[in-house]
LUMDREN-724014 format. One line per field, with one value per residue: residue in one letter; chain; x, y, z of N, C-alpha, C in turn. Coordinates in steps of 0.001 Angstrom, whole numbers. Last residue first. Layout:
<nodes>
residuo = c(A,...)
cadena = c(A,...)
n.px = c(X,...)
n.py = c(Y,...)
n.pz = c(Z,...)
ca.px = c(X,...)
ca.py = c(Y,...)
ca.pz = c(Z,...)
c.px = c(X,...)
c.py = c(Y,...)
c.pz = c(Z,...)
</nodes>
This chain:
<nodes>
residuo = c(N,G,I,S,N,L,E,T,A,E,I,E,L,R,E,R,L,L,P,V,S,T,V,A,D,L,I,I,K,V,S,R,K,K,D,S,P,D,A,L,S,K,L,R,E,W,A,D,W,L,R,E,L,A,E,R,R,V,L,P,N,R,D,S,F,K,A,R,C,E,D,L,M,N,D,L,T,R,D,G,T,N,F,L,T,R,K,L,E,E,G,L,V,P,P,L,L,R,E,I,R,G,N,P,L,M,E,F,A,V,G,N,R,A,F,I,R,N,V,T,A,R,F,E,E,Q,G,A,E,Q,D,F,T,L,H,H,H,S,F,F,D,H,Y,K,G,P,I,P,K,A,V,L,A,H,V,F,E,I,F,D,L,V,L,L,T,D,P,A,F,P,Q,R,K,S,F,Y,G,E,G,E,V,S,V,T,E,L,P,W,A,L,G,P,M,E,A,S,V,S,A,A,L,A,D,S,D,G,G,C,T,A,Q,G,D,P,C,R,E,P,F,R,L,G,F,A,G,S,N,I,L,A,Q,V,T,A,V,L,G,A,W,V,T,P,S,I,V,Q,E,T,R,A,R,P,G,N,Q,R,D,S,F,Y,D,S,M)
cadena = c(A,A,A,A,A,A,A,A,A,A,A,A,A,A,A,A,A,A,A,A,A,A,A,A,A,A,A,A,A,A,A,A,A,A,A,A,A,A,A,A,A,A,A,A,A,A,A,A,A,A,A,A,A,A,A,A,A,A,A,A,A,A,A,A,A,A,A,A,A,A,A,A,A,A,A,A,A,A,A,A,A,A,A,A,A,A,A,A,A,A,A,A,A,A,A,A,A,A,A,A,A,A,A,A,A,A,A,A,A,A,A,A,A,A,A,A,A,A,A,A,A,A,A,A,A,A,A,A,A,A,A,A,A,A,A,A,A,A,A,A,A,A,A,A,A,A,A,A,A,A,A,A,A,A,A,A,A,A,A,A,A,A,A,A,A,A,A,A,A,A,A,A,A,A,A,A,A,A,A,A,A,A,A,A,A,A,A,A,A,A,A,A,A,A,A,A,A,A,A,A,A,A,A,A,A,A,A,A,A,A,A,A,A,A,A,A,A,A,A,A,A,A,A,A,A,A,A,A,A,A,A,A,A,A,A,A,A,A,A,A,A,A,A,A,A,A,A,A,A,A,A,A,A,A,A,A,A,A,A,A,A,A,A)
n.px = c(88176,90670,91073,90951,93120,95122,94852,95687,98251,99322,99125,100789,103229,103573,103908,106307,107983,107874,108684,110105,109737,108243,106749,105286,103214,101937,100854,99217,97361,96220,94832,93005,91434,90520,90314,90701,93362,95998,97826,96352,94790,96152,96577,94117,94249,96378,95423,93435,95150,96388,94228,93948,96465,96038,94037,95489,96990,95030,94500,96853,99208,101759,102450,103465,101361,101171,103327,102663,100302,101198,102731,100697,99338,101308,101587,99038,99146,101228,102687,105229,106110,108025,108868,111700,112815,114068,111956,111459,113853,113805,111580,112212,114460,113373,109863,109469,108469,106696,107780,107178,108980,111268,113247,114706,112117,111422,109883,108397,108023,109694,111305,112303,114631,113427,111894,113893,115384,113677,113510,116168,116597,114542,115779,118126,117132,115818,117918,119410,117511,117070,118396,117768,118231,117096,118101,117605,116479,115894,115067,117509,119454,119520,122162,122242,121591,121254,119372,117210,116428,113047,109956,107922,108080,108005,105308,104104,105156,103956,101223,101030,101598,99363,97381,98056,97656,95644,97348,97966,98420,98247,95587,94309,91025,88474,87285,86819,85858,85410,86967,90170,92126,95307,98251,99340,98359,99335,96973,95285,94487,93481,91285,93056,95595,95200,94076,95694,98134,97595,97260,99674,101203,100114,100943,103662,105863,109357,111851,112470,113130,112740,111263,112132,111070,109676,110371,107906,107906,106944,106553,108641,110749,110016,110157,112131,112307,112603,110187,109635,111394,110303,107926,108825,109900,107612,106223,107851,107549,104818,104735,106098,104225,101843,102896,101813,102034,103677,106772,109170,112311,114324,117033,120517,122722,123949,125973,125020,122559,123464,124814,123779,124132,122978,122363)
n.py = c(100987,102036,102598,100005,98773,100302,99402,96812,97055,98425,96461,94520,95876,96005,93375,92861,94484,93171,90455,89210,87833,88862,87692,85606,86934,88057,85779,84603,86758,86749,84152,84641,86375,84984,81829,80742,81504,82053,83684,85596,87568,89987,90629,91743,94077,95214,95748,97616,99679,100188,101328,103727,104908,105125,106987,109208,109524,110368,112867,114292,113515,112670,109435,107690,106036,104449,102706,101481,100161,98305,96692,95773,94177,92256,90953,89851,87993,86303,85656,86009,88431,90401,93368,95091,98441,100694,102543,102735,103691,106253,107516,107514,109323,111770,111802,111937,114113,113375,114283,115146,114568,114938,113086,114053,115361,117781,117253,118407,119867,122831,124727,126803,125804,123639,124965,126459,124323,123125,125175,125190,122689,122563,124606,123384,121133,122233,123384,121129,120002,121722,124279,125916,129048,132163,135303,138409,141555,143848,143870,144501,142717,139793,137854,134244,133126,132219,129660,128914,125844,125085,123622,121685,120108,122082,122934,120604,120667,122974,122265,120300,121909,123625,121730,120950,123327,125990,129173,131820,135224,138042,140387,143632,144752,147314,149608,151023,148149,145177,141989,141040,139789,138024,137526,136137,134594,134580,135744,132798,130505,127349,125876,123457,123171,122912,125259,127278,126551,127025,129727,130610,129904,131451,133940,133864,132282,133207,133893,133436,131104,132108,133182,135289,137707,137528,134927,133454,131861,128478,126623,124805,126672,128877,129212,131064,133789,135315,135627,133083,133024,134884,133567,131404,132867,134065,131740,130833,132870,132722,130206,130796,132637,131075,127555,124386,122078,120616,121004,119675,119471,121550,123360,122271,123787,126023,126775,126280,127585,130263,130646,128430,127155,127965,130413)
n.pz = c(-55360,-55338,-52596,-51551,-52757,-51477,-48856,-49092,-49903,-47662,-45714,-46829,-46681,-43896,-43227,-44487,-43034,-40623,-41306,-44111,-46311,-49415,-51611,-50738,-49409,-51552,-52879,-50852,-50493,-52968,-52882,-50890,-52339,-54547,-55470,-58014,-58795,-57118,-58407,-59781,-58777,-58702,-61408,-62094,-60585,-61661,-64273,-63698,-62859,-65201,-66582,-65216,-65926,-68665,-68802,-67935,-70173,-71947,-70823,-71086,-73578,-73830,-72282,-70527,-70060,-72243,-71931,-69477,-70119,-71931,-70151,-68595,-70502,-71168,-68773,-68531,-70658,-69909,-67050,-66268,-66096,-67307,-68660,-68128,-67690,-68709,-68694,-65940,-64998,-66187,-64938,-62196,-62327,-63635,-64533,-68093,-70715,-73644,-76886,-80158,-83284,-84716,-84533,-82232,-79983,-77582,-74497,-71416,-69002,-68411,-67248,-68742,-69927,-71494,-73415,-74651,-75618,-77442,-79349,-80269,-81185,-83294,-85034,-85734,-87072,-89235,-90649,-91300,-92994,-95064,-96529,-99631,-101547,-102756,-103888,-102065,-103196,-104795,-107404,-108613,-107617,-106023,-105290,-105032,-101816,-98378,-97229,-94604,-93143,-92774,-91549,-91506,-89252,-87213,-87241,-86208,-83578,-82765,-82937,-80892,-78740,-78728,-78223,-75616,-74223,-75623,-75911,-73618,-72690,-70483,-71099,-70959,-70324,-70524,-69846,-72157,-74061,-72165,-71120,-71971,-74584,-74572,-76235,-78289,-81429,-84723,-87261,-86041,-83474,-83544,-84293,-86174,-87949,-90500,-91592,-90444,-91607,-94337,-94359,-93564,-95899,-97744,-96696,-96799,-98584,-98259,-100802,-103271,-105821,-109311,-111467,-113168,-111481,-109257,-107046,-105013,-101954,-101135,-98839,-98393,-98507,-96866,-94241,-93738,-94059,-91835,-90899,-89945,-87828,-86174,-85564,-84032,-81868,-80779,-80095,-77957,-76185,-75595,-74431,-72029,-70945,-70718,-70555,-71073,-68335,-66836,-65326,-64670,-64801,-62757,-64295,-64129,-61647,-60618,-62449,-64944,-64875,-64705,-67138,-69869,-72675,-74915,-77377)
ca.px = c(86751,90172,91043,89993,91824,94990,94490,94352,97399,99298,98397,99422,102649,103500,102681,105145,107698,107447,107381,110413,109502,109201,107651,106411,104146,102586,101783,100317,98208,96877,95871,94146,91919,91423,90224,89428,92195,94898,98336,97216,94133,95608,97647,94543,93070,96422,96539,93016,94157,97120,94772,92911,96147,97153,93764,94416,97698,95656,93364,96503,97802,101512,101847,104470,101810,100141,103207,103941,100370,100200,103333,101711,98599,100720,102744,99408,98156,101376,101296,104809,105507,108118,107829,111072,112053,114805,112624,110370,113353,114937,111747,111140,114573,114604,110932,109217,109554,106651,107413,107416,107966,110210,112314,115216,113062,111242,111137,108415,108276,108605,111002,111072,114666,114288,111359,112838,116014,114122,112273,115604,117409,114566,114461,118195,117975,115056,116783,120029,118068,115911,118971,117388,118143,117263,117448,118510,116439,116497,114030,116251,119478,118883,121413,122420,122394,121233,120766,117419,117309,114229,110939,107980,107843,109175,106417,103802,105502,105398,101799,100749,102585,100633,97411,98061,98908,95707,96385,98501,97518,99052,96201,95117,92420,89171,87573,87725,86081,85205,86167,89050,91502,93795,97502,99969,98048,99389,98329,96418,94266,94713,91299,91806,95447,95675,93464,94238,98032,97939,96047,98557,101467,99994,99491,103048,104542,108183,111243,113166,112609,113510,110664,112763,112014,108899,110853,108656,107507,107833,105623,107280,110885,109943,109167,112481,112021,113844,110806,108833,111554,111667,107913,108241,110739,108762,105706,107748,108841,105363,104138,106691,105554,101865,102497,102586,101098,102828,105602,107920,111296,113598,115735,119215,122219,122894,125998,126302,122492,122695,125606,123766,124896,122258,123075)
ca.py = c(100787,101617,103646,100977,98258,100294,100853,97098,96413,99212,97785,94189,95530,97345,94117,92197,94815,94591,90777,90177,87168,89050,88924,85385,86065,88900,86687,83869,86351,87896,84478,83664,86741,86109,82585,80486,82067,81060,82582,84697,86244,89403,90090,90424,93084,94883,94858,96307,99118,99787,100006,102745,104562,104284,105639,108602,109156,109077,111809,113830,113922,114028,110215,108625,106935,105544,103576,102193,101169,99357,97404,96616,95216,93229,91615,90841,89081,87243,85737,84597,87873,88918,92658,94100,97199,99422,102257,102320,102383,105401,107318,106737,107976,110948,112150,111417,113603,113836,113229,115658,114210,115947,112825,114313,114357,117427,117321,117815,118397,122187,123569,127019,126838,123338,124118,127130,125281,122375,124742,126426,123209,121665,124690,124703,120920,121509,124224,122214,119233,121449,123032,125610,127559,131249,134123,137278,140400,143956,143626,145237,144182,140443,138960,135427,132958,133280,129940,129512,126981,124703,124592,122637,119384,121364,123783,121124,119506,122909,123347,119980,120821,124133,122433,119912,122822,124662,128159,130710,134131,136987,139405,142608,144435,146075,148697,151601,149615,145996,143206,140801,141058,138085,138161,135880,135489,133917,135656,133355,131918,128160,126459,124121,123476,121671,123956,127214,126494,125707,128877,130980,129294,130028,133644,133854,132784,132379,134131,134529,131305,131556,132319,133901,137550,137877,136078,133438,133097,129490,127603,124333,125385,128953,128334,129613,132913,134955,136834,133644,132005,135043,134881,131184,131907,134919,132555,130041,132669,133891,130352,129789,133014,132318,128857,125487,123012,119893,121559,119189,119515,120352,123286,122595,122623,125303,126856,125764,126166,129676,130610,129653,126841,126876,129952)
ca.pz = c(-55232,-56611,-53632,-51106,-52984,-53000,-49147,-48624,-50723,-48932,-45542,-46564,-47938,-44693,-42776,-44948,-44466,-40753,-40685,-42958,-44997,-48345,-51738,-51593,-48599,-50631,-53507,-51361,-49407,-52615,-53914,-50670,-51101,-54737,-54224,-57422,-59522,-56910,-57520,-60485,-59004,-57411,-60562,-62683,-60335,-60260,-64108,-64237,-61916,-64140,-67058,-65256,-64513,-68164,-69276,-67076,-68972,-72176,-70796,-69766,-73385,-73491,-73433,-71083,-68945,-72064,-73050,-69579,-69042,-72328,-71355,-68018,-69793,-72306,-69323,-67550,-70628,-71145,-67576,-66448,-64893,-67494,-67913,-69109,-67119,-68627,-69957,-66844,-64552,-66522,-66386,-62759,-61753,-64092,-63596,-66822,-69891,-72228,-75947,-78796,-82323,-84802,-85552,-83600,-80396,-78989,-75250,-72703,-68964,-69106,-66595,-68006,-69155,-70386,-72518,-74066,-74669,-76257,-78604,-79581,-80188,-82141,-84418,-84992,-85905,-88195,-90072,-90488,-91853,-94137,-95851,-98270,-101317,-101731,-104221,-102421,-102430,-103520,-106360,-108915,-107346,-107185,-104952,-105827,-103069,-99466,-97624,-95808,-92986,-93376,-91495,-92568,-90471,-87479,-87717,-87457,-84615,-82770,-83755,-82248,-79053,-78802,-79505,-76699,-74332,-74987,-76346,-74263,-73179,-71286,-70145,-71771,-69851,-70986,-68753,-71270,-73946,-73304,-70980,-71191,-74015,-74666,-75267,-77083,-80319,-83441,-86539,-86971,-84207,-83331,-82972,-85856,-86421,-89869,-91931,-90202,-90209,-93965,-94727,-92688,-94432,-97906,-96803,-95542,-98809,-97941,-99468,-102719,-104569,-108161,-110578,-113286,-112677,-110461,-107690,-106254,-102609,-101660,-99335,-98549,-99138,-98343,-94717,-93406,-95199,-92547,-91409,-91076,-88969,-86707,-86343,-85355,-82630,-81292,-81081,-79150,-76661,-76237,-75689,-72966,-71152,-71707,-69964,-71703,-69083,-67759,-65784,-64002,-65775,-62855,-63570,-64777,-62417,-59851,-60990,-64595,-65099,-63611,-65872,-69084,-71377,-74165,-76252)
c.px = c(85965,88748,90439,89931,90741,93578,94336,93913,95998,98286,98286,98527,101214,102810,102459,103831,106564,107127,106964,109016,109736,108741,108694,107353,105386,103586,102522,101333,99477,97853,96754,95209,93105,92115,91076,89221,90830,93634,97253,97623,95072,95069,97227,95570,93372,95362,96675,94244,93754,96240,95616,93298,94987,96888,94862,94047,96654,96378,93978,95356,97417,100135,101636,103719,102809,100584,102308,103880,101570,100217,102500,102476,99709,100109,102259,100680,98494,100355,101351,103405,105125,107473,107704,110027,111483,114024,113298,110997,112331,114470,112701,111206,113523,114668,112121,110227,109063,107876,107439,106938,108280,109115,111176,114267,113596,112486,110826,109674,108027,108923,109853,110441,113514,114410,112178,112151,114911,114738,112670,114364,116750,115289,114362,116818,118074,115760,116048,118874,118658,116461,117929,118108,118018,117331,118000,117592,117408,116268,114446,115167,118166,118672,120823,121568,122622,122102,120752,118849,117523,115140,112263,109232,108118,109273,107711,104941,105225,105844,103260,101394,102377,101681,98786,98144,99022,97043,96558,97393,98411,98117,97038,95827,92979,90551,88226,88174,87095,85536,86043,88257,90254,93237,95989,99342,98763,99201,98340,96057,95545,94607,92499,91815,94196,95687,93902,93591,96443,97656,96228,97386,100261,100186,99263,101564,103775,106929,110109,112590,113286,112825,111534,112222,112662,109782,110125,109167,108512,107167,106493,106365,109578,110189,109040,111362,112160,113637,112006,109562,110733,111908,109296,108168,110182,109684,106794,107147,108828,106691,104596,106102,106308,103310,102436,102067,102166,102018,104971,106670,110080,112428,115060,117985,120948,122333,125105,126501,123904,122623,124767,124440,124897,122780,122202)
c.py = c(102026,101364,103288,102107,99246,99835,101011,98551,96757,98499,98408,95430,95119,96947,95390,92757,94037,94992,92248,90697,88054,88153,89119,86512,85775,88145,87592,84789,85573,87590,85708,83893,85904,86537,83794,81212,81843,81697,81553,83452,85231,87986,89436,89824,91723,93865,94334,95340,97622,99116,99360,101365,103585,103908,104657,107164,108611,108610,110529,112872,113396,114337,111588,109595,107983,106545,104688,103194,102077,100466,98544,97375,96161,94351,92703,91659,90233,88305,86811,84473,86476,88241,91163,93345,96412,98213,100928,101877,101944,103830,106312,106483,106975,109502,111166,111812,113124,113327,113894,114476,114818,115750,113913,113961,114621,116512,116964,118086,117741,120722,122842,125806,127211,124546,123846,126298,126019,123182,123959,125945,124386,122244,123855,124906,122254,121369,123574,123062,120267,120816,122679,124337,127230,129769,133053,136075,139308,142674,143722,145096,144852,141979,139612,136612,134295,132915,130985,129901,127592,126004,124135,123363,120422,120635,123077,122055,119899,121703,123266,121034,120395,123089,123055,120622,121775,123996,126916,129757,132984,135783,138476,141693,143400,146001,147451,150491,149950,147430,144022,142007,140568,139348,138042,136690,135131,134926,135118,134773,132259,129503,127414,124598,124109,121915,122799,125866,126356,125478,127344,129992,129396,129368,132087,133529,132750,133010,132976,134803,132502,131824,131597,132983,136284,137679,136312,134864,133309,130790,128743,125316,124830,127717,128306,128705,131580,134217,136413,134780,132530,134192,135166,132438,131745,134157,133482,130852,131842,133635,131668,130005,132161,132689,129976,126823,124065,120835,120960,119872,118924,120505,122033,122486,123079,124007,126010,125722,125568,128188,129863,129427,128083,126629,128890)
c.pz = c(-54958,-56493,-54833,-52131,-52686,-53389,-50699,-49027,-50382,-49890,-46884,-46495,-47790,-46089,-43554,-44447,-44955,-42173,-40858,-42460,-43811,-47076,-50656,-51743,-49479,-49789,-52648,-52078,-49860,-51464,-53476,-51604,-50724,-53425,-54253,-56083,-58831,-57486,-57199,-59633,-59603,-57635,-59277,-61820,-60892,-60005,-62653,-64120,-62323,-63006,-65996,-65670,-64344,-66696,-68797,-67443,-68021,-70925,-71053,-69795,-71956,-73208,-72857,-72002,-69403,-70946,-72915,-70786,-69260,-71269,-71898,-69080,-69224,-71585,-70305,-68118,-69680,-71098,-68733,-67011,-64992,-66295,-68225,-68257,-68334,-68328,-69866,-68183,-65584,-66072,-66784,-64219,-62218,-63534,-63767,-65876,-68547,-71453,-74522,-77889,-80848,-83908,-85569,-84744,-81788,-79496,-76680,-73466,-70396,-69388,-67127,-67290,-68273,-69300,-71319,-72962,-73932,-75171,-77340,-78797,-79463,-80979,-83155,-84264,-85119,-86882,-89003,-89760,-90830,-92865,-94771,-97797,-99894,-102017,-103170,-102966,-102877,-102664,-104938,-107921,-107606,-106887,-106100,-105345,-103754,-100540,-98704,-96044,-94396,-93276,-92154,-92678,-91649,-88770,-88039,-88077,-86026,-83773,-83774,-83191,-80410,-79355,-79677,-78090,-75532,-75171,-75452,-74723,-73821,-71490,-71073,-70744,-70691,-70460,-69239,-70130,-72819,-73035,-72306,-70935,-73288,-74083,-75535,-75951,-79062,-82392,-85151,-87457,-84968,-84156,-82703,-84450,-86158,-88369,-91057,-90524,-89782,-92301,-94257,-93043,-93570,-96506,-96946,-95587,-97507,-98168,-99255,-101202,-103893,-106887,-109607,-112318,-112699,-111748,-108959,-106632,-103781,-102191,-99943,-99220,-99371,-99000,-96257,-93879,-94983,-93856,-92207,-91753,-90148,-87942,-86906,-86149,-84003,-82168,-81650,-80295,-77962,-76854,-76381,-74357,-72141,-71950,-70958,-71148,-69707,-68620,-66946,-64565,-65253,-63834,-63759,-63910,-63082,-60408,-60206,-63145,-64684,-63674,-64856,-67706,-70586,-72818,-75466)
</nodes>
């Protein structure tokens, strides 16, 4: 279900959370465990029927080995609690791995999952032989992941290609997508495009690089009108923006404050 009563009444929750919480992680783990139980990883890691070698489920040991190899630092079986202290004084606390590791794992699962379709029932071994619909399985998985994200206000979304992208605030996000940088200076345009791409990245370190690059773009912009005199160049640029005295004064203040922050 995706259309809950509270969403219909109040609208969807704002997607602002940048960190995967233990609650969200527990929901994702439950989803993956259900997929394992259903045999949804049998297309990539098949468990073979002893009588004829048809696929009858998923090989959980092979899946575990693949997770360990491709997701260093992620414990298997997946953990949703941590134990603090020892013995009688130990406490169990909700736990979630690092957000980037969780997002990597979700993309990993998406690449492997497929919807199992029961076929012939094997009476002797009490199982069905399975075929798989990978497109349907991936679509269902994406829908579940995105629903968990949306219900918990998580600012990430899984795209149809299986990649996860960071969601920007609606107004800012739409403006950034529509904007074409055409300043007349190709280097500045490239710098701004680089800022836009990095600002949308799910890695906070990359987003920090976007901020640093934006400062570099500001430094270049300040010299465009008069490369020999940066102060005069800034005045020319700000004068060209507006002739309204109050707004012009406000721009001057903000430009000065921006320089102070950067320095």
